[in-house]
N, C-alpha and C positions, 0 to 999 in steps of 0.2 A: 525064488526068482521074482515073484510079485512084490515081496517085501523089499527087495533091492530096488526095484523100479520106483516104488513109492518114496523111498528115501532119496533117490536121485531127483525126483520132482520137487520134493520139499527143499532139498539143497539148492536147486536152481531158483526157486521162489525166494528163498532167504537171501541168495546172492543178488537177485534183482532188487530186493528191498534194500539191501545194504548199498547197492550201487545208486539207487534212487535217493536214499538218504544222504549219501556222500556228495552226490551232484547238487542236491538242494543246499546242503551245508556250504559247499564251495561257493556257490553263487550268492548265498546270503551273506557269508563272511566277506566276500568281495564287495558287496553292496555297502556293508557297514564300514569297510575300510575307505571306500570312496566318499561316504558321508563325512567321516572324520577329517578327510583331506580337503573337503569342500569341493570335490569333483562331482557335482550333483547330476549332471547328465549321464556320466558313466554309472553312477549309482542307480539311476532309473533303469538302465539296460540290465544291470546285474540283478536287481530285485524282480524285474519283470521275468527274467529267465528262471529265477527261483520259483515264482508263482506258476510258471508253465510246467515246472517239474512236479510241484505239489501244491495244488490250489487250496488245500485244506489247512495250510499253516498260516495263522494270523500274523506272525512276526514279519513275514515278507510284505504283506499289505501295509503294515505299520511303517516299515522302512521305505517302501515306495511312495506312500503318501507324504512322508517327511521330506523325501527328496524333491517332490513336486512343490511342497510348501516352501522349501528353501529357494527354489527357482522362482517362485512367485506365481505359479500357475495354480490358483486356489480352486478353480472349477475342477481341474483334474484331481486335485487333492481330495475333494469331496467325492468325486466319482469312484476313486480307488477304495476309499473307506466304505462306501456303500456296497461295492462289489465284495469287499472282504467280509462285511457283515452278512451278506446273503450267502457267501460260500462257507463261512466258518461259524456264524452265530456268535462271534466273540463279543463279550461285554466291553472289553477294553477298546475295541474298534468303534463300538457304539458311542462310548464316552468321548473318544477322539473326534468323532463326527460332530457331536454336540459342541465340543470345545472350539473346533475350527469355525463353526457357524457363528458362535458368539464372538470369537476373535475378529471375524471379518467385519464386525460393526465398527472396528477401530483401525483405520488404515491411514497411511501417510499420503502425501500428494500424488505419489506415483501408484497408489493403490496397494502398497505392501502393508502387511499386518504390523502393527506396533507390538513388538515382542515383550516390552516391559509390562508385566501384569499390574504393577502399581499404577502405571500411567493409564492403562485401560480402566482400572477401577476408578481413578480420579475423574476421567472423562465421563464415565457412566454416571457417577454421582452428580457431576455438574449438569449433564444433560437432563437428569431427572428434575433438578432445580429449575432449569430453563423451561421445561414443560409446564411447571407450576406457574410460570410467568409472574414471579415476584422479584423484580429487579433489586429492591432493597436487601432482600435476603441473599441474593447472589453477590451483591457488593460486600456484605459481611463475610460471606464464604471466601471470596477472593482475598480479603484483607488478612485472613488467618495465615500466619507465617508458613505453615506446612504446605498449604495449598498454593500460596504465592511462589514458594521455592520450586514446587513441581511445575507450575505453569511456566515459570521462567525457563526451566530446562526444556520444556516442550517447544516454547517459542524461540529459543535460541537456536534450535537445531533445524527445524523444518516446518512446513505447513502440515497440520494434522486435521483430518476429517473424521467425524463420527457419523457413520451411516445409521440414522435412527429409523425406527419403525413407523413414526408418525409423519413421514414425508418431509420432515424438517431436518436440517443438518446443523451440527456444531462444527465450526471450523476455526482452528487456531492459525494465526499468522505471525511470522517472525519479526524480530526487532528491526528497526531502521534507525540507526544512530544518526545518520545524516539529517533525518527529519525530526530527530528528537523523540521518536516513538519508542515505547518500552514493550511493544507487543500488544496484541489485542485478539479478541475472538468474536465471532458472529454466530448467532443462533436464529434461524428463521427459514423462510421458503427459498427455493432455488429454481432456476431454469437452466439446466446443464451446469455450467460452472459459474453462473452469474447469480447474484442475489436478486430475487424477483418475488415480490409479495411482501407481506409483513415480516420484519426482522429487527433484531436488536443487536447493537454493538456494545461491547464492554472493553474497557482499557484501563491501564494503570497510569496515573499522573503523579507528579511529585511537586510538593509545595516549594516554591522558589526560596522561601525564607527558612522554613524548618526542615526541608528536605524529606518530610514525611510523605509516605505514599498514600494515595487515595484512589479508590475504584470509581469509575464513571461509566455511565451508559447513555445510549441514544437509540431511540426507537423511531422507525419511519416506515413508510410504504415505499419499497424499492421497485423501480422499473428498470430491469436489466442493469442493475448496479447504480442507478441514479436515485438519490434521495428526494422523492417527489415533494414532500411537505416542506423540506428545507428550501428547495428552489422556489416553490410557490410563495413561501413567506417573503423571500427576498424580492421576488418579482412584484408582489403587492406593495411592499414598502417603496421600492424604486419607482413603480408606476405612479404612486401618490406623491413622489418626490419627498418622502419622509426620510431624509438623509440621517437624522439623528437616530431613528428607530432602526434603520438598516445598519448603521454603524454599531449600535449596541448589540444587535443580533449577531453580527460577524465577530464580535469580541468574545462571545460565549465559547467556553471550552469545547462544547459539542460541535459547534460549527467549525471551529478551527481544526479539530481532530478529523472530522469527516473529510474536510477539504485536503488535509495532509495525505490522504490516501491517493490523491491524484498525482500523476506525473506531470511535468511542465508542458507537455504537448496534449494534455487532456483537459476537459472541463465538464461540469454538470450543466445542462441547460434545458430550458423550456421555451419553445418558439411557437407562436400561434400562426394561423393561416395568413395573417397579414405581415408576416416576417418581423414581428415585434416580440422581444423576449428577453430573458435574463440568463446570464451564464456565470458560474462560479469557478474560480481558478485558485491554484496554489503555485506560486512562483517564488523562487529564492526564499523558501520557508515563510512566505507571507501570503495571506488570503486576499483575494480580490473579487469584485463583482462588476459585471458589465450589464447595463440595461440600455436597450435601444434597438436599432434596426439590424437585420441580418440578411445575408444573401448566400444561399447554398451552404449553410452551417458556418459561415464566416461572419465576423463583425463587419458590417458595411453600411454606411449611411451616417445618421446622427446618433451619438450614443454617449452615455455617462459611464465613467470608470472610477471606482473608488476602492480604498483600502483603509482600515483603521490602524495599520501598523506603522506607517511612515510618520504620522503625527496623531493628534487627537482624532482628526479625520482628514482625509485627503481625497480630492475629487478632480478628475479631468473631464471636461465636457467639450466635445468637438466632432469633427468629421473623421470617419473611419473608412478605410478600404484595405483590401488584402489582409484583413484580420488585424490591423494595427492603426494607430492614429496617423492619418495622412491628410494634410490640409490644415485649415485653421482650427485653433483650439485654445482652451484656457484652463490652466491648473490653479487650484485653490487649496490652501492648507491652513490648518488651525492647530496650534500647540496647546498643551495643557496649561501653560502660564498665560494664555490669552494672546500671545503673539500670533499674527497671521500674515499671510502674503499671497500674492498671485503672480502668475506669469502668463502672458498671452502672445500669440504669434502663429507661425506656421511650423508644421511637423512633417518629418519624413520617416516613416516606419517607427514612429514613436519618439524620434530624436528631434531636438530643437534644430530648425533649419530655416535660416533667414533672419530677419530682424525681430527681436523679442523685446517685450516690455516687461520689466520686473519691478514689482512694488512690494515693499515690506511695511507692515503696520505694527506699531507697538500695541500693548493691550488696550482693547476698547477703541482702537482707532485714534488714540490721542495724538500720535505722532506718525507722520507719513514719510517714508523714505523711498524716493523714486530714483532709480538708477538711469543713467544715460543709456540710449538705445544699445542693446547688446546684439552682436551679429554672430550667428552660428552656422556651421556647415556640417551636416550629419552628426550633430551632437557635440562637436568640438568648437569651443568659443574662440573667436578671433581676437588678436591683440588690438588694443585701442590704437587708432591712427592719429597723426598730428591734426588732421582736419576735424576729427571728432573730439580732440582734447579741448576742455574748457579754456577760454581765453585767459582766465586768471592763472592757468597752470602752464601756459605756453613757454614761459621763460624756463621753468623747471624741466619741461619736456625737452627743450633744446639744449640746455646746459647741464642738467643733472640726470642723465639717462639712467643712473643707478636707481633712481626712484621708480623707474618703470621696469626694472629687471630684478626681481627679488632673487636673493642669493640662495634661497632654500629650494632645492630640487627643480630649478629652472621654471618656477612659476612666473606668471606675467599678469599685467593688469588688463581687464576687459571693460571696465565701466567705472564711472564716478557719480556721486550724488551732487546736488546743488551746494552741499557743504564740503565738497571735495573729499568725502570719504572714498576710499579706493577699494574696488572689488578685485581680488586676485584669485587665479585658478592655476592648476597645473596643466602642463602642455599635453597630458594624456588623459585628462579628466573629461568624461562625457556628461552631457546634460540631456535628460530625457523624461518622458512620462514614467512614473513609477511602474516597474515591472517590464520595461522595454529597454533597459540598458544592454549594450551589445557584449557584455562580458559576464 
């Protein structure tokens, strides 16, 4: 009888064991099914149930941590792996924990792990070069085809951050075809999501003639995204009215690239306690600099505006309000062939507005071409009137109106010179300070 009772107890224990095993297997298999289907939240529930049934099985911890990793909850991923190691002592779980910690050094803009191991290895290698602070060696590394191809893949897709252990970060930024950028990366100090402190930019440029690529870099002290040394250099040149030096500085590839990072409603600036300062801008794919008076972070008072892109160099000097030329002013430009000219008059929000004087000079001022007064309203030039027509042309004006109405796209005459050269414009053509056209 005692022997029968013992057998009954053993049978019940075996049955319970089989039931526990089957319940664990059912939940584990269900979790794996949900993982394969991409139903990660349901997978979490199933694997958690398996662990509750048997906390000594490392496979369920592995599955649960993978589900959390797919969701993007990396803190919980690590917590589950730590619990699994404590409960089971599994070497596999220990290895997974080390791997996830390493993978977390390489995440995209949303904080998700970069899954491609080759990309993570490339970023790690580049980060080590950046720590050594040898820009020329980094440029050589970038120029290698294998590295360049991988960087292009990274920059084509998304922003990549490399969370480094030295409190500096490596960040890749995507291409911007509209601004002609091929992608770039930054390595340096941060404050939140802003560059702050010493940091270096690297980017790829292409020779306009040979189409060969070349890596460039620019290092500066950044103040919440603003390049302090670059702004200070321009402020010094403009304060000294050294226009040639300012112009040459703005034509450098580094200056043009850094300014191309701005949107058209942004600027880099430094303004002192007396509201004098410099601002750098990027408008319609051109670089600009303002130096003068400010009011509440807007250009206001007397100021100089220049760009090296319209001509050899171009300058507007005059009165500003509401962050634009408003009032009297004068534009001057010089072309590479020595031709130069200027226009002066009144402006409204950067547009010619009122009576304007336009002078063109041939190289070295040998020949002066002065147009009859030009009248504008909000940038649109008015047609010449009979009263303003030179006396020598009145007969033509009265009897040959076709001379004053060009047949090409409705253009019309707005001014003449003393030699009766005629200036024609289109009826929808605006005249304005560079960077302030309304379209």
